[in-house]
C-alpha positions as CSV (number, residue, x, y, z in Angstrom):
1,M,-28.6,100.3,-56.5
2,R,-30.8,98.7,-59.1
3,D,-34.6,98.8,-58.7
4,D,-35.0,95.1,-59.2
5,A,-32.4,94.1,-56.6
6,E,-33.8,92.4,-53.5
7,S,-33.1,93.9,-50.2
8,P,-31.1,91.8,-47.7
9,R,-34.3,91.3,-45.6
10,E,-36.1,89.9,-48.7
11,E,-33.1,87.7,-49.6
12,R,-33.1,86.2,-46.1
13,S,-36.9,85.6,-46.2
14,A,-36.6,83.9,-49.6
15,E,-33.9,81.6,-48.3
16,T,-35.9,80.5,-45.3
17,D,-39.3,80.2,-47.0
18,C,-40.1,76.7,-48.2
19,A,-41.0,76.7,-51.9
20,H,-43.1,73.5,-51.6
21,E,-46.7,73.2,-50.7
22,P,-47.8,75.0,-47.6
23,H,-47.3,73.2,-44.4
24,E,-47.4,73.9,-40.7
25,R,-44.4,75.6,-39.2
26,R,-42.8,73.4,-36.5
27,V,-41.9,74.7,-33.2
28,P,-38.3,73.8,-32.8
29,R,-37.5,71.5,-29.9
30,A,-34.9,72.8,-27.4
31,E,-31.6,71.5,-28.6
32,S,-29.5,69.4,-26.2
33,S,-26.2,70.8,-25.0
34,P,-23.0,69.6,-26.9
35,L,-22.0,67.6,-23.8
36,V,-25.3,65.7,-23.8
37,V,-25.0,65.0,-27.5
38,E,-21.5,63.7,-27.0
39,R,-22.6,61.4,-24.2
40,A,-25.4,60.1,-26.4
41,A,-23.0,59.4,-29.2
42,A,-20.8,57.5,-26.8
43,L,-23.8,55.4,-25.8
44,F,-24.3,54.5,-29.5
45,R,-20.6,53.7,-29.9
46,A,-20.9,51.3,-27.0
47,L,-24.1,49.8,-28.5
48,G,-22.4,49.5,-31.9
49,D,-20.5,46.3,-31.0
50,T,-22.6,43.2,-31.6
51,A,-21.1,41.3,-28.7
52,R,-21.9,44.1,-26.3
53,L,-25.4,44.5,-27.7
54,S,-26.0,40.8,-27.3
55,L,-25.0,41.1,-23.6
56,L,-27.4,43.9,-23.1
57,E,-30.2,42.0,-24.8
58,R,-29.5,39.1,-22.5
59,L,-29.4,41.4,-19.4
60,A,-32.8,42.8,-20.5
61,S,-34.3,39.5,-19.2
62,G,-32.8,39.9,-15.7
63,E,-29.7,40.0,-13.6
64,Y,-26.7,37.8,-14.4
65,C,-23.3,37.3,-12.8
66,V,-20.1,37.4,-15.0
67,T,-19.7,33.6,-14.8
68,E,-23.3,33.0,-16.1
69,L,-22.7,35.4,-18.9
70,A,-19.4,33.8,-19.8
71,E,-21.0,30.3,-19.8
72,A,-24.0,31.5,-21.9
73,T,-21.8,33.1,-24.5
74,G,-19.0,30.6,-24.5
75,E,-16.4,33.3,-23.9
76,G,-13.8,33.8,-21.3
77,L,-14.4,35.7,-18.1
78,S,-11.9,38.4,-19.0
79,T,-13.5,39.1,-22.3
80,I,-17.0,39.4,-20.7
81,S,-15.6,41.6,-18.0
82,Q,-14.0,43.9,-20.5
83,R,-17.3,44.3,-22.4
84,L,-19.2,44.8,-19.2
85,R,-16.7,47.5,-18.1
86,T,-17.3,49.4,-21.3
87,L,-21.1,49.2,-20.9
88,R,-20.8,50.3,-17.3
89,T,-18.6,53.2,-18.2
90,E,-21.4,54.5,-20.4
91,R,-23.9,54.0,-17.6
92,L,-25.8,51.3,-19.4
93,L,-25.4,48.8,-16.6
94,K,-25.4,48.7,-12.8
95,R,-23.8,46.1,-10.7
96,R,-23.9,44.6,-7.2
97,R,-21.4,42.4,-5.4
98,V,-22.3,39.3,-3.4
99,G,-19.2,37.7,-2.0
100,K,-16.9,37.0,-5.0
101,H,-19.7,37.3,-7.5
102,I,-20.6,40.5,-9.3
103,Y,-24.2,40.7,-10.7
104,Y,-25.1,43.0,-13.6
105,T,-28.4,44.3,-14.8
106,L,-29.5,47.1,-17.1
107,A,-29.1,50.5,-15.5
108,D,-32.7,51.6,-15.9
109,H,-35.9,51.5,-18.0
110,H,-34.4,53.8,-20.6
111,V,-31.7,51.3,-21.5
112,A,-34.3,48.5,-21.7
113,A,-36.5,50.6,-24.0
114,L,-33.5,51.5,-26.2
115,I,-32.4,47.9,-26.6
116,Q,-36.0,46.8,-27.3
117,S,-36.5,49.5,-29.9
118,A,-33.3,48.8,-31.6
119,I,-34.0,45.0,-31.9
120,E,-37.6,45.6,-33.0
121,H,-36.5,48.1,-35.6
122,A,-33.9,45.6,-36.9
123,E,-36.6,42.9,-37.2
124,E,-38.8,45.1,-39.4
125,G,-39.0,44.0,-43.0
């Protein structure tokens, strides 16, 4: 072994040390499980459709029945129902039935905050 060769421990240390200006070491946040990350990715896929996101933005202002949503968007009941089903599958919505009408609202405050943050971020210059 050569005298100038670095030991494996020194090599590992050199690889993990930052060569830039000194800064605080961060305490790593506990990583989410792969299942949780997959569920979060599914949420973003559901939010990635402009028509579904528009429905969620409308529902952020309160509860609507499917008929009201169809009239507000100018789309058919089956189209709206399909979008709502996708959003409900991802637990972004909750529903309640009154007679023949089904009313939808955002599932919880997390969904409202997510929608609001996304819209505000998009509005930034």
